Backbone as a printed PyTorch tensor [residue, N CA C, xyz], in Angstrom:
tensor([[[ 98.5850,  91.8390, 118.7190],
         [ 97.5480,  91.0160, 118.1300],
         [ 97.6320,  91.1040, 116.6130]],

        [[ 97.2880,  90.0300, 115.9710],
         [ 97.3050,  90.0000, 114.5200],
         [ 95.8980,  90.1480, 113.9550]],

        [[ 95.8120,  90.0670, 112.6460],
         [ 94.5410,  90.2330, 111.9630],
         [ 93.5050,  89.2240, 112.4520]],

        [[ 93.9040,  87.9570, 112.5590],
         [ 92.9570,  86.9240, 112.9980],
         [ 92.4430,  87.2260, 114.4050]],

        [[ 93.3400,  87.6010, 115.2980],
         [ 92.9290,  87.9040, 116.6740],
         [ 91.9970,  89.1110, 116.7120]],

        [[ 92.2880,  90.1200, 115.8890],
         [ 91.4280,  91.2990, 115.8270],
         [ 90.0330,  90.9180, 115.3260]],

        [[ 89.9800,  90.1010, 114.2800],
         [ 88.6920,  89.6630, 113.7390],
         [ 87.9450,  88.8290, 114.7820]],

        [[ 88.6540,  87.9350, 115.4650],
         [ 88.0500,  87.0980, 116.4980],
         [ 87.3940,  87.9700, 117.5630]],

        [[ 88.1060,  88.9750, 118.0430],
         [ 87.5800,  89.8530, 119.0900],
         [ 86.3470,  90.6200, 118.6120]],

        [[ 86.3730,  91.0790, 117.3600],
         [ 85.2190,  91.7990, 116.8080],
         [ 84.0170,  90.8700, 116.7240]],

        [[ 84.2290,  89.6480, 116.2630],
         [ 83.1240,  88.6930, 116.1470],
         [ 82.5420,  88.3570, 117.5200]],

        [[ 83.3920,  88.0810, 118.4770],
         [ 82.9150,  87.7570, 119.8230],
         [ 82.1500,  88.9410, 120.4100]],

        [[ 82.6990,  90.1570, 120.2250],
         [ 82.0150,  91.3420, 120.7320],
         [ 80.6580,  91.5550, 120.0750]],

        [[ 80.5300,  91.1260, 118.8260],
         [ 79.2920,  91.3150, 118.0860],
         [ 78.2190,  90.2980, 118.4830]],

        [[ 78.6130,  89.0790, 118.7810],
         [ 77.6120,  88.0470, 119.0870],
         [ 77.3560,  87.8930, 120.5840]],

        [[ 78.1480,  88.5450, 121.4040],
         [ 77.9480,  88.4640, 122.8510],
         [ 76.6880,  89.2520, 123.2240]],

        [[ 75.8940,  88.7360, 124.1360],
         [ 74.6810,  89.4530, 124.5420],
         [ 75.0100,  90.8420, 125.1010]],

        [[ 74.0460,  91.7640, 124.9700],
         [ 74.2650,  93.1240, 125.4630],
         [ 74.4740,  93.1700, 126.9770]],

        [[ 73.7530,  92.3490, 127.6920],
         [ 73.8770,  92.3160, 129.1510],
         [ 74.1790,  90.8930, 129.6140]],

        [[ 75.3960,  90.4270, 129.3760],
         [ 75.6940,  89.0430, 129.7790],
         [ 75.7000,  88.9320, 131.3030]],

        [[ 75.2110,  87.8110, 131.7910],
         [ 75.2290,  87.5800, 133.2350],
         [ 76.6460,  87.3550, 133.7250]],

        [[ 76.8190,  87.3180, 135.0270],
         [ 78.1470,  87.1340, 135.6230],
         [ 78.8130,  85.8430, 135.1770]],

        [[ 78.0240,  84.8110, 135.0190],
         [ 78.5730,  83.5000, 134.6800],
         [ 78.4870,  83.1810, 133.1940]],

        [[ 78.2120,  84.2180, 132.3690],
         [ 78.0910,  83.9630, 130.9390],
         [ 79.4550,  83.6490, 130.3340]],

        [[ 79.4820,  82.6480, 129.4840],
         [ 80.6690,  82.3720, 128.6690],
         [ 80.2200,  81.5300, 127.4800]],

        [[ 80.9650,  81.6460, 126.4120],
         [ 80.6730,  80.8500, 125.2270],
         [ 81.1410,  79.4260, 125.4650]],

        [[ 80.4290,  78.4810, 124.8960],
         [ 80.8610,  77.0850, 124.9900],
         [ 82.1460,  76.9240, 124.1820]],

        [[ 82.8620,  75.8550, 124.4460],
         [ 84.0930,  75.5760, 123.6950],
         [ 83.7860,  75.4300, 122.2040]],

        [[ 82.6410,  74.8030, 121.8970],
         [ 82.2570,  74.6170, 120.4930],
         [ 82.0010,  75.9650, 119.8280]],

        [[ 81.3630,  76.8860, 120.5510],
         [ 81.0910,  78.2140, 119.9940],
         [ 82.3990,  78.9740, 119.7650]],

        [[ 83.3140,  78.8950, 120.7080],
         [ 84.6280,  79.5600, 120.5700],
         [ 85.3720,  78.9780, 119.3780]],

        [[ 85.3010,  77.6550, 119.2110],
         [ 85.9570,  77.0110, 118.0690],
         [ 85.3590,  77.4860, 116.7460]],

        [[ 84.0260,  77.6230, 116.6970],
         [ 83.3720,  78.0870, 115.4690],
         [ 83.7940,  79.5200, 115.1370]],

        [[ 83.8560,  80.3780, 116.1450],
         [ 84.2720,  81.7650, 115.9240],
         [ 85.7330,  81.7980, 115.4820]],

        [[ 86.5520,  80.9320, 116.0730],
         [ 87.9680,  80.8700, 115.7010],
         [ 88.1290,  80.4400, 114.2460]],

        [[ 87.3580,  79.4430, 113.8190],
         [ 87.4060,  78.9780, 112.4260],
         [ 86.9390,  80.0890, 111.4870]],

        [[ 85.8790,  80.7940, 111.8650],
         [ 85.3880,  81.8980, 111.0530],
         [ 86.4310,  83.0140, 110.9720]],

        [[ 87.0570,  83.3470, 112.0940],
         [ 88.0870,  84.3890, 112.1010],
         [ 89.2560,  84.0000, 111.1990]],

        [[ 89.6580,  82.7310, 111.2320],
         [ 90.7590,  82.2750, 110.3630],
         [ 90.3400,  82.3310, 108.8970]],

        [[ 89.1100,  81.9200, 108.6010],
         [ 88.6140,  81.9590, 107.2300],
         [ 88.5660,  83.3780, 106.6830]],

        [[ 88.0860,  84.3210, 107.4940],
         [ 88.0550,  85.7240, 107.0700],
         [ 89.4710,  86.2650, 106.8820]],

        [[ 90.3710,  85.9090, 107.7800],
         [ 91.7710,  86.3310, 107.6570],
         [ 92.3690,  85.8230, 106.3580]],

        [[ 92.1710,  84.5430, 106.0660],
         [ 92.7020,  83.9560, 104.8300],
         [ 92.1140,  84.6410, 103.6010]],

        [[ 90.8100,  84.9370, 103.6380],
         [ 90.1610,  85.5940, 102.5020],
         [ 90.7080,  87.0070, 102.2950]],

        [[ 90.9200,  87.7360, 103.3790],
         [ 91.4590,  89.0980, 103.2750],
         [ 92.8830,  89.0710, 102.7260]],

        [[ 93.7090,  88.1770, 103.2520],
         [ 95.0960,  88.0720, 102.7720],
         [ 95.1100,  87.6870, 101.2950]],

        [[ 94.2780,  86.7370, 100.9040],
         [ 94.2070,  86.3080,  99.5040],
         [ 93.7920,  87.4790,  98.6100]],

        [[ 92.8080,  88.2530,  99.0490],
         [ 92.3420,  89.4060,  98.2700],
         [ 93.4530,  90.4520,  98.1310]],

        [[ 94.1270,  90.7570,  99.2320],
         [ 95.2030,  91.7640,  99.1710],
         [ 96.3300,  91.2820,  98.2630]],

        [[ 96.6920,  90.0160,  98.3550],
         [ 97.7640,  89.4830,  97.5160],
         [ 97.3920,  89.4890,  96.0400]],

        [[ 96.1140,  89.4390,  95.7190],
         [ 95.6800,  89.4340,  94.3200],
         [ 95.6730,  90.8370,  93.7120]],

        [[ 95.7970,  91.8650,  94.5470],
         [ 95.7460,  93.2350,  94.0580],
         [ 97.1010,  93.6790,  93.5300]],

        [[ 97.0710,  94.5720,  92.5590],
         [ 98.2750,  95.2470,  92.0930],
         [ 98.1050,  96.7180,  92.4270]],

        [[ 98.9930,  97.2160,  93.2480],
         [ 98.9340,  98.6050,  93.6660],
         [ 99.8760,  99.4230,  92.8040]],

        [[ 99.5590, 100.6810,  92.6000],
         [100.3670, 101.5930,  91.7950],
         [101.0710, 102.5730,  92.7310]],

        [[102.3490, 102.8040,  92.5000],
         [103.0850, 103.8010,  93.2710],
         [102.6240, 105.1690,  92.8000]],

        [[102.1410, 105.9750,  93.7260],
         [101.6390, 107.3020,  93.3610],
         [102.6590, 108.3960,  93.6310]],

        [[103.5750, 108.1500,  94.5420],
         [104.6200, 109.1310,  94.8290],
         [105.8070, 108.3870,  95.4270]],

        [[107.0030, 108.7080,  94.9430],
         [108.1900, 107.9790,  95.3890],
         [109.4250, 108.8340,  95.2170]],

        [[110.3010, 108.7910,  96.1810],
         [111.6520, 109.3250,  96.0680],
         [112.5910, 108.1700,  96.4040]],

        [[113.5050, 107.8650,  95.5150],
         [114.4620, 106.7820,  95.7430],
         [115.8680, 107.3210,  95.4960]],

        [[116.7140, 107.1900,  96.4810],
         [118.0750, 107.7060,  96.3750],
         [119.0660, 106.5500,  96.3690]],

        [[120.0460, 106.6480,  95.4970],
         [121.1190, 105.6610,  95.4360],
         [122.4300, 106.4170,  95.5510]],

        [[123.3450, 105.8930,  96.3370],
         [124.6520, 106.5330,  96.4900],
         [125.7050, 105.7680,  95.6980]],

        [[126.7540, 106.4750,  95.3210],
         [127.8760, 105.8980,  94.5810],
         [127.4330, 105.1930,  93.2990]],

        [[126.6790, 105.9200,  92.4740],
         [126.1810, 105.3800,  91.2170],
         [127.3160, 105.3920,  90.1890]],

        [[127.6060, 104.2540,  89.5380],
         [128.6620, 104.2330,  88.5210],
         [128.2870, 105.1200,  87.3290]],

        [[129.2310, 105.9200,  86.8800],
         [129.0210, 106.7840,  85.7080],
         [130.2560, 106.7350,  84.8230]],

        [[130.0650, 107.0950,  83.5750],
         [131.1890, 107.1990,  82.6460],
         [131.4000, 108.6870,  82.3670]],

        [[132.6110, 109.1310,  82.5640],
         [132.9510, 110.5340,  82.3390],
         [133.9350, 110.6240,  81.1700]],

        [[134.2130, 111.8390,  80.6750],
         [135.1870, 111.9760,  79.5790],
         [136.5750, 111.4390,  79.9390]],

        [[136.8780, 111.3550,  81.2280],
         [138.2030, 110.8610,  81.6290],
         [138.1610, 109.4080,  82.1100]],

        [[137.0250, 108.7550,  81.9770],
         [136.9180, 107.3510,  82.3910],
         [135.7350, 107.1300,  83.3120]],

        [[135.7720, 106.0030,  83.9960],
         [134.6590, 105.6750,  84.8930],
         [134.8100, 106.3970,  86.2160]],

        [[133.6810, 106.5930,  86.8620],
         [133.6680, 107.2390,  88.1660],
         [132.3700, 106.9120,  88.8690]],

        [[132.0920, 107.6730,  89.8990],
         [130.8330, 107.4790,  90.6190],
         [130.2070, 108.8370,  90.9100]],

        [[128.8980, 108.8660,  90.7960],
         [128.1410, 110.0380,  91.2190],
         [127.8380, 109.8490,  92.6930]],

        [[128.0650, 110.8580,  93.4770],
         [127.8920, 110.7270,  94.9280],
         [126.4880, 110.2940,  95.3060]],

        [[125.4730, 110.8930,  94.6780],
         [124.0990, 110.5700,  95.0440],
         [123.1790, 110.8780,  93.8650]],

        [[122.2690, 109.9530,  93.5740],
         [121.2760, 110.1530,  92.5300],
         [119.9100, 109.8810,  93.1490]],

        [[118.9680, 110.8140,  92.9700],
         [117.6150, 110.6370,  93.4750],
         [116.6470, 110.6180,  92.3020]],

        [[115.7990, 109.6340,  92.2800],
         [114.7720, 109.5290,  91.2470],
         [113.4340, 109.8110,  91.9180]],

        [[112.6310, 110.6560,  91.2830],
         [111.3220, 110.9970,  91.8280],
         [110.2360, 110.5420,  90.8610]],

        [[109.1550, 110.0240,  91.4290],
         [107.9990, 109.6150,  90.6330],
         [106.7640, 110.2120,  91.2880]],

        [[105.8970, 110.7900,  90.4740],
         [104.6360, 111.3340,  90.9590],
         [103.5860, 111.0990,  89.8870]],

        [[102.4880, 110.4670,  90.2580],
         [101.4590, 110.1230,  89.2720],
         [100.7960, 111.3440,  88.6530]],

        [[100.8260, 112.4690,  89.3420],
         [100.0890, 113.6380,  88.8870],
         [100.8820, 114.5680,  87.9850]],

        [[102.1980, 114.4270,  87.9720],
         [102.9760, 115.3670,  87.1630],
         [104.3700, 114.8200,  86.9170]],

        [[105.0310, 115.4560,  85.9750],
         [106.4250, 115.1170,  85.7190],
         [107.2730, 115.7770,  86.8050]],

        [[108.1320, 115.0150,  87.4300],
         [109.0490, 115.5980,  88.4060],
         [110.0760, 116.4320,  87.6500]],

        [[110.5980, 117.4420,  88.3160],
         [111.5490, 118.3480,  87.6810],
         [112.7140, 117.5890,  87.0600]],

        [[113.2080, 116.5900,  87.7680],
         [114.3700, 115.8370,  87.2850],
         [114.0010, 114.5150,  86.6230]],

        [[112.7010, 114.2660,  86.4100],
         [112.2770, 113.0230,  85.7760],
         [111.0240, 113.2970,  84.9400]],

        [[111.1870, 113.6520,  83.6720],
         [110.0410, 113.9890,  82.8400],
         [109.0840, 112.8200,  82.5750]],

        [[109.5150, 111.6000,  82.8230],
         [108.6570, 110.4300,  82.6210],
         [107.9520, 110.0080,  83.9110]],

        [[108.0450, 110.8380,  84.9190],
         [107.5390, 110.5030,  86.2460],
         [106.1070, 109.9780,  86.2490]],

        [[105.1780, 110.6930,  85.6290],
         [103.7760, 110.2680,  85.6260],
         [103.5820, 108.9250,  84.9550]],

        [[104.2150, 108.7200,  83.8060],
         [104.1000, 107.4570,  83.0750],
         [104.7390, 106.3160,  83.8560]],

        [[105.8770, 106.5720,  84.4750],
         [106.5510, 105.5220,  85.2430],
         [105.7410, 105.1220,  86.4700]],

        [[105.0440, 106.0890,  87.0620],
         [104.1920, 105.7720,  88.2020],
         [103.1180, 104.7670,  87.8060]],

        [[102.5150, 104.9510,  86.6530],
         [101.4340, 104.0780,  86.2180],
         [101.9350, 102.6940,  85.7960]],

        [[103.2390, 102.5500,  85.5630],
         [103.8070, 101.2560,  85.1870],
         [104.3270, 100.4840,  86.3990]],

        [[104.3930, 101.1490,  87.5380],
         [104.9260, 100.5090,  88.7330],
         [103.9120,  99.5300,  89.3050]],

        [[104.4030,  98.5430,  90.0480],
         [103.5340,  97.5700,  90.6930],
         [104.0610,  97.2800,  92.0850]],

        [[103.1520,  97.1350,  93.0140],
         [103.5030,  96.7510,  94.3760],
         [102.4960,  95.6850,  94.7810]],

        [[102.9940,  94.5590,  95.2760],
         [102.1040,  93.4850,  95.7100],
         [102.6010,  92.9180,  97.0360]],

        [[101.6620,  92.4430,  97.8490],
         [101.9830,  91.7540,  99.0770],
         [102.3440,  90.3230,  98.7140]],

        [[103.5840,  89.9280,  98.9550],
         [104.0210,  88.5700,  98.6180],
         [103.7490,  87.5980,  99.7680]],

        [[103.8750,  88.0950, 100.9860],
         [103.7120,  87.2050, 102.1350],
         [103.1350,  88.0250, 103.2800]],

        [[102.0450,  87.5650, 103.8490],
         [101.4370,  88.2580, 104.9780],
         [102.2060,  87.8970, 106.2380]],

        [[102.4760,  88.9010, 107.0380],
         [103.1800,  88.6830, 108.3060],
         [102.2150,  88.9270, 109.4290]],

        [[102.0680,  87.9750, 110.3130],
         [101.1790,  88.1030, 111.4600],
         [101.7880,  89.0910, 112.4410]],

        [[101.0000,  90.1000, 112.8070],
         [101.4940,  91.1320, 113.7350],
         [100.9010,  90.9340, 115.0940]]])
């Protein structure tokens, strides 16, 4: 189920009577109204999340075969790991805290799950 379906189920559960009779059911018009409301709430939530800029608070990123220049010419470093932590400078990255605050993460496209 996706966000819209989850919202739809919550709304239906909220407006359904506490003790519905055996033959109780929502009219088609009522189901359509709840469906429209669920879609509207879904769109509003996605729009809000997409408008946010999130900050990376902790990150380890590893790259293999990094090009390097050595005294004897070009080569590759087998593996380079960069660490970022908002609370402190990482041992191998003294700019870690500052770089964390400059990072940005945004939702570009919502995927229905």
